[in-house]
MARGURO-633274 format. One record per residue (C-alpha): residue in one letter; x, y, z. Coordinates in nm, 4 decimals, padded with zeros to 6 digits, always signed. Layout:
REC   residuo          X          Y          Z
REC         a          X          Y          Z
...
END
This chain:
REC   residuo          X          Y          Z
REC         m   -01.5077   -02.4665   -03.0872
REC         i   -01.6333   -02.6575   -02.7841
REC         t   -01.7714   -02.4403   -02.5059
REC         m   -01.7074   -02.5665   -02.1562
REC         p   -01.8863   -02.4461   -01.8442
REC         h   -01.6946   -02.2093   -01.6193
REC         t   -01.6759   -02.4387   -01.3207
REC         y   -01.3566   -02.5133   -01.1344
REC         d   -01.2573   -02.6534   -00.7980
REC         y   -01.0474   -02.3459   -00.7187
REC         p   -01.1075   -01.9695   -00.7274
REC         r   -00.9802   -01.7665   -01.0241
REC         p   -00.8599   -01.4095   -01.0431
REC         a   -01.0028   -01.1547   -01.2816
REC         v   -00.7678   -01.0203   -01.5499
REC         t   -00.7361   -00.6525   -01.6396
REC         v   -00.5104   -00.4414   -01.8575
REC         d   -00.3733   -00.0979   -01.7747
REC         a   -00.1865   +00.1487   -01.9955
REC         v   +00.0970   +00.3843   -01.9127
REC         i   +00.0956   +00.6385   -02.1937
REC         f   +00.3802   +00.8876   -02.2130
REC         k   +00.4295   +01.1902   -02.4324
REC         k   +00.7183   +01.4329   -02.4555
REC         e   +00.6387   +01.7991   -02.5004
REC         d   +00.8759   +02.0928   -02.4514
REC         d   +01.1399   +01.8519   -02.3146
REC         r   +00.9020   +01.7446   -02.0391
REC         l   +00.7556   +01.4004   -01.9847
REC         w   +00.3758   +01.3750   -01.9491
REC         i   +00.1577   +01.0858   -01.8303
REC         l   -00.2028   +01.0261   -01.9356
REC         l   -00.4443   +00.9673   -01.6469
REC         i   -00.8190   +00.9310   -01.6178
REC         q   -01.0385   +01.0377   -01.3301
REC         r   -01.2540   +00.7435   -01.2273
REC         d   -01.6295   +00.7911   -01.2368
REC         r   -01.7211   +00.4657   -01.0593
REC         y   -01.6497   +00.2541   -00.7551
REC         p   -01.3866   +00.1752   -00.6456
REC         f   -01.1837   +00.4935   -00.6056
REC         e   -01.4530   +00.7135   -00.7617
REC         g   -01.3091   +01.0595   -00.8264
REC         m   -00.9460   +00.9472   -00.8004
REC         w   -00.6969   +00.9510   -01.0850
REC         a   -00.5805   +00.6256   -01.2427
REC         l   -00.4177   +00.4759   -01.5472
REC         p   -00.6562   +00.3975   -01.8324
REC         g   -00.7580   +00.0332   -01.8303
REC         g   -01.0172   -00.2254   -01.7436
REC         f   -01.1300   -00.5846   -01.7596
REC         v   -01.0313   -00.8169   -02.0425
REC         e   -01.3309   -00.9462   -02.2390
REC         m   -01.3599   -01.3210   -02.3004
REC         d   -01.3272   -01.2884   -02.6799
REC         e   -01.0295   -01.0516   -02.7126
REC         t   -00.6523   -01.0678   -02.6843
REC         l   -00.4703   -00.8641   -02.4225
REC         e   -00.3491   -00.6265   -02.6927
REC         e   -00.7026   -00.5790   -02.8246
REC         s   -00.8238   -00.5202   -02.4701
REC         v   -00.5727   -00.2477   -02.3867
REC         a   -00.6349   -00.0707   -02.7190
REC         r   -01.0138   -00.0864   -02.6619
REC         e   -00.9935   +00.0396   -02.3036
REC         v   -00.7640   +00.3291   -02.3955
REC         e   -00.9870   +00.4323   -02.6852
REC         e   -01.3062   +00.4060   -02.4752
REC         e   -01.1664   +00.6054   -02.1831
REC         t   -00.9459   +00.8622   -02.3599
REC         g   -01.0310   +00.8651   -02.7307
REC         l   -00.6716   +00.7763   -02.8259
REC         k   -00.6265   +00.5086   -03.0892
REC         g   -00.3539   +00.3757   -03.3116
REC         l   -00.0914   +00.3552   -03.0371
REC         l   +00.1717   +00.0851   -03.0429
REC         f   +00.1635   -00.0870   -02.7023
REC         v   +00.4535   -00.2778   -02.5487
REC         q   +00.3980   -00.5036   -02.2502
REC         l   +00.5608   -00.3580   -01.9392
REC         y   +00.4939   -00.5943   -01.6491
REC         t   +00.2270   -00.8024   -01.4772
REC         f   +00.1057   -00.6988   -01.1313
REC         g   -00.0870   -00.9394   -00.9128
REC         d   -00.0615   -00.8564   -00.5431
REC         p   -00.3710   -01.0034   -00.3751
REC         g   -00.4975   -00.6726   -00.2302
REC         r   -00.4457   -00.4497   -00.5336
REC         d   -00.8181   -00.4250   -00.6172
REC         p   -01.0910   -00.4034   -00.3493
REC         r   -01.3403   -00.5752   -00.5856
REC         g   -01.1513   -00.9032   -00.5580
REC         r   -00.8435   -01.0889   -00.6730
REC         t   -00.7307   -00.9148   -00.9912
REC         v   -00.4182   -00.9551   -01.2009
REC         t   -00.3325   -00.6732   -01.4405
REC         v   -00.1099   -00.6821   -01.7454
REC         v   +00.0358   -00.3369   -01.7977
REC         y   +00.1325   -00.1933   -02.1346
REC         f   +00.3078   +00.1281   -02.2215
REC         a   +00.3110   +00.3488   -02.5279
REC         m   +00.4413   +00.6842   -02.6430
REC         a   +00.1874   +00.9286   -02.7864
REC         h   +00.2642   +01.2204   -03.0156
REC         a   +00.3322   +01.5515   -02.8398
REC         d   +00.0095   +01.6986   -02.9790
REC         a   -00.2120   +01.4035   -02.8748
REC         q   -00.5483   +01.5283   -02.7499
REC         v   -00.7709   +01.3221   -02.5218
REC         t   -01.1424   +01.3120   -02.4458
REC         a   -01.2912   +01.1266   -02.1495
REC         g   -01.5425   +00.8522   -02.2194
REC         d   -01.6944   +00.5325   -02.0811
REC         d   -01.6203   +00.5175   -01.7060
REC         a   -01.3724   +00.8084   -01.7086
REC         r   -01.4999   +01.1394   -01.5715
REC         h   -01.1957   +01.3239   -01.7091
REC         a   -00.8860   +01.2353   -01.9094
REC         c   -00.5829   +01.4606   -01.9123
REC         w   -00.2053   +01.4794   -01.9248
REC         f   -00.0030   +01.5319   -01.6072
REC         e   +00.3596   +01.6334   -01.5936
REC         a   +00.5616   +01.3357   -01.4663
REC         g   +00.6857   +01.5137   -01.1535
REC         k   +00.3447   +01.6561   -01.0630
REC         l   +00.1129   +01.3567   -01.0383
REC         p   -00.1926   +01.3421   -00.8112
REC         d   -00.2558   +01.0592   -00.5659
REC         l   -00.3470   +00.7508   -00.7664
REC         a   -00.6052   +00.4730   -00.7310
REC         f   -00.5257   +00.1047   -00.6893
REC         d   -00.1514   +00.0288   -00.7039
REC         h   -00.0968   +00.2657   -00.9943
REC         a   +00.1793   +00.4635   -00.8189
REC         g   +00.3849   +00.1419   -00.8062
REC         i   +00.3024   +00.0641   -01.1670
REC         l   +00.4207   +00.4098   -01.2706
REC         q   +00.7418   +00.3619   -01.0728
REC         k   +00.8169   +00.0498   -01.2789
REC         a   +00.7326   +00.2396   -01.5994
REC         f   +00.9626   +00.5302   -01.5042
REC         e   +01.2441   +00.2808   -01.4397
REC         r   +01.1958   +00.1331   -01.7866
REC         y   +01.1766   +00.4797   -01.9407
REC         a   +01.4976   +00.5902   -01.7649
REC         a   +01.6708   +00.2716   -01.8838
REC         g   +01.5996   +00.3735   -02.2445
REC         c   +01.3372   +00.1088   -02.3116
REC         l   +01.1396   +00.3548   -02.5213
REC         d   +01.4163   +00.3653   -02.7812
REC         s   +01.1974   +00.1208   -02.9698
REC         p   +00.9162   +00.1356   -03.2251
REC         v   +00.6865   +00.2982   -02.9684
REC         h   +00.8967   +00.6149   -02.9558
REC         p   +00.7604   +00.8834   -03.1887
REC         t   +01.1055   +00.9751   -03.3223
REC         t   +01.1061   +00.6406   -03.5048
REC         w   +00.7649   +00.6876   -03.6649
REC         p   +00.7511   +00.7623   -04.0366
END
Protein backbone atom coordinates (compact mmCIF):
# COMPACT_ATOMS: atom_id res chain seq x y z
CA UNK A 1 0.00 0.00 0.00
CA UNK A 2 1.31 3.44 -0.91
CA UNK A 3 1.24 5.97 1.92
CA UNK A 4 0.51 9.52 0.89
CA UNK A 5 1.11 12.59 3.03
CA UNK A 6 -1.93 14.15 4.66
CA UNK A 7 -1.77 17.43 2.82
CA UNK A 8 -4.73 18.98 1.07
CA UNK A 9 -5.71 22.39 -0.24
CA UNK A 10 -8.92 22.38 1.81
CA UNK A 11 -9.78 21.73 5.46
CA UNK A 12 -11.16 18.32 6.49
CA UNK A 13 -13.57 17.38 9.24
CA UNK A 14 -12.80 14.80 11.87
CA UNK A 15 -14.95 11.65 11.87
CA UNK A 16 -16.46 10.11 14.99
CA UNK A 17 -18.92 7.34 15.78
CA UNK A 18 -21.61 7.40 18.45
CA UNK A 19 -23.83 4.59 19.71
CA UNK A 20 -27.44 4.64 20.82
CA UNK A 21 -27.88 1.47 22.84
CA UNK A 22 -31.37 0.50 23.95
CA UNK A 23 -32.56 -2.22 26.27
CA UNK A 24 -36.06 -3.22 27.30
CA UNK A 25 -36.63 -4.18 30.91
CA UNK A 26 -39.98 -4.49 32.69
CA UNK A 27 -41.72 -3.07 29.59
CA UNK A 28 -39.65 0.10 29.86
CA UNK A 29 -37.13 1.40 27.36
CA UNK A 30 -33.64 2.26 28.69
CA UNK A 31 -30.79 4.18 27.05
CA UNK A 32 -27.10 3.70 27.83
CA UNK A 33 -25.21 6.93 28.57
CA UNK A 34 -21.72 7.74 29.77
CA UNK A 35 -20.65 10.64 31.92
CA UNK A 36 -17.77 12.41 30.22
CA UNK A 37 -14.52 12.71 32.14
CA UNK A 38 -12.78 15.11 29.73
CA UNK A 39 -13.18 18.35 27.85
CA UNK A 40 -15.47 19.23 26.20
CA UNK A 41 -18.59 18.83 28.33
CA UNK A 42 -16.69 17.26 31.24
CA UNK A 43 -19.18 15.87 33.74
CA UNK A 44 -22.10 15.86 31.30
CA UNK A 45 -23.87 12.76 30.04
CA UNK A 46 -23.41 11.63 26.44
CA UNK A 47 -23.78 8.70 24.10
CA UNK A 48 -20.80 6.34 24.03
CA UNK A 49 -18.50 7.11 21.12
CA UNK A 50 -15.33 8.72 19.89
CA UNK A 51 -12.92 9.31 17.06
CA UNK A 52 -12.43 6.82 14.24
CA UNK A 53 -8.87 5.49 14.05
CA UNK A 54 -7.08 5.56 10.69
CA UNK A 55 -6.82 1.76 10.45
CA UNK A 56 -10.35 0.66 11.38
CA UNK A 57 -13.77 0.50 9.76
CA UNK A 58 -16.66 2.49 11.17
CA UNK A 59 -18.17 -0.71 12.56
CA UNK A 60 -14.90 -1.64 14.26
CA UNK A 61 -14.66 1.88 15.66
CA UNK A 62 -18.12 1.92 17.23
CA UNK A 63 -17.62 -1.55 18.73
CA UNK A 64 -14.22 -0.50 20.16
CA UNK A 65 -15.53 2.76 21.61
CA UNK A 66 -18.54 1.09 23.23
CA UNK A 67 -16.38 -1.64 24.75
CA UNK A 68 -13.76 0.85 26.01
CA UNK A 69 -16.31 3.20 27.58
CA UNK A 70 -18.96 0.76 28.85
CA UNK A 71 -17.53 -2.77 28.82
CA UNK A 72 -20.29 -3.99 26.47
CA UNK A 73 -19.21 -6.17 23.57
CA UNK A 74 -20.78 -8.46 21.04
CA UNK A 75 -23.59 -6.06 20.10
CA UNK A 76 -24.95 -5.99 16.58
CA UNK A 77 -24.84 -2.36 15.41
CA UNK A 78 -27.04 -0.89 12.68
CA UNK A 79 -26.22 2.48 11.17
CA UNK A 80 -28.81 5.07 12.18
CA UNK A 81 -27.84 8.39 10.61
CA UNK A 82 -24.94 10.76 9.96
CA UNK A 83 -24.86 14.11 11.76
CA UNK A 84 -22.60 16.90 10.57
CA UNK A 85 -23.81 20.34 11.62
CA UNK A 86 -20.75 22.61 11.70
CA UNK A 87 -21.11 23.63 15.37
CA UNK A 88 -21.87 20.22 16.87
CA UNK A 89 -18.43 19.82 18.49
CA UNK A 90 -16.52 22.74 20.07
CA UNK A 91 -13.18 21.04 19.24
CA UNK A 92 -13.71 21.63 15.53
CA UNK A 93 -15.59 20.44 12.49
CA UNK A 94 -16.70 16.89 13.28
CA UNK A 95 -19.01 14.52 11.44
CA UNK A 96 -20.41 11.59 13.41
CA UNK A 97 -21.85 8.35 12.11
CA UNK A 98 -24.38 7.07 14.62
CA UNK A 99 -25.19 3.41 15.18
CA UNK A 100 -27.84 1.80 17.31
CA UNK A 101 -28.14 -1.58 18.98
CA UNK A 102 -30.38 -3.43 21.39
CA UNK A 103 -28.74 -4.93 24.47
CA UNK A 104 -30.12 -7.77 26.58
CA UNK A 105 -32.30 -6.69 29.51
CA UNK A 106 -29.67 -7.90 31.99
CA UNK A 107 -26.74 -6.11 30.30
CA UNK A 108 -24.38 -4.68 32.91
CA UNK A 109 -21.99 -1.82 32.17
CA UNK A 110 -18.72 -0.60 33.64
CA UNK A 111 -17.20 2.79 32.86
CA UNK A 112 -13.76 2.89 31.29
CA UNK A 113 -11.42 4.97 29.13
CA UNK A 114 -12.72 8.57 29.11
CA UNK A 115 -16.06 7.75 30.76
CA UNK A 116 -16.40 8.68 34.43
CA UNK A 117 -19.61 6.65 34.75
CA UNK A 118 -21.73 4.45 32.49
CA UNK A 119 -25.32 3.67 33.33
CA UNK A 120 -28.80 3.04 31.98
CA UNK A 121 -31.41 5.81 31.99
CA UNK A 122 -35.11 5.32 31.49
CA UNK A 123 -36.06 6.81 28.11
CA UNK A 124 -38.42 9.42 29.57
CA UNK A 125 -36.03 10.48 32.32
CA UNK A 126 -32.84 11.52 30.55
CA UNK A 127 -30.42 14.15 31.88
CA UNK A 128 -29.22 17.10 29.82
CA UNK A 129 -26.87 15.78 27.16
CA UNK A 130 -23.54 16.92 25.70
CA UNK A 131 -22.95 17.85 22.07
CA UNK A 132 -26.04 17.37 19.87
CA UNK A 133 -26.90 14.07 21.50
CA UNK A 134 -30.47 15.10 22.39
CA UNK A 135 -31.15 15.51 18.65
CA UNK A 136 -29.45 12.22 17.88
CA UNK A 137 -31.64 10.47 20.45
CA UNK A 138 -34.74 12.09 18.94
CA UNK A 139 -33.87 10.51 15.58
CA UNK A 140 -33.24 7.16 17.30
CA UNK A 141 -36.60 7.31 19.13
CA UNK A 142 -38.33 8.02 15.81
CA UNK A 143 -36.71 4.94 14.28
CA UNK A 144 -37.56 2.87 17.35
CA UNK A 145 -41.21 4.00 17.26
CA UNK A 146 -41.37 3.16 13.54
CA UNK A 147 -40.45 -0.45 14.37
CA UNK A 148 -36.95 -0.33 12.93
CA UNK A 149 -35.70 -2.55 15.73
CA UNK A 150 -37.79 -5.45 14.45
CA UNK A 151 -34.54 -6.61 12.89
CA UNK A 152 -31.57 -8.78 13.87
CA UNK A 153 -30.56 -6.26 16.55
CA UNK A 154 -33.69 -6.94 18.60
CA UNK A 155 -33.04 -9.50 21.34
CA UNK A 156 -36.28 -11.39 20.66
CA UNK A 157 -34.70 -12.61 17.41
CA UNK A 158 -31.48 -13.83 19.03
CA UNK A 159 -30.97 -17.57 19.37
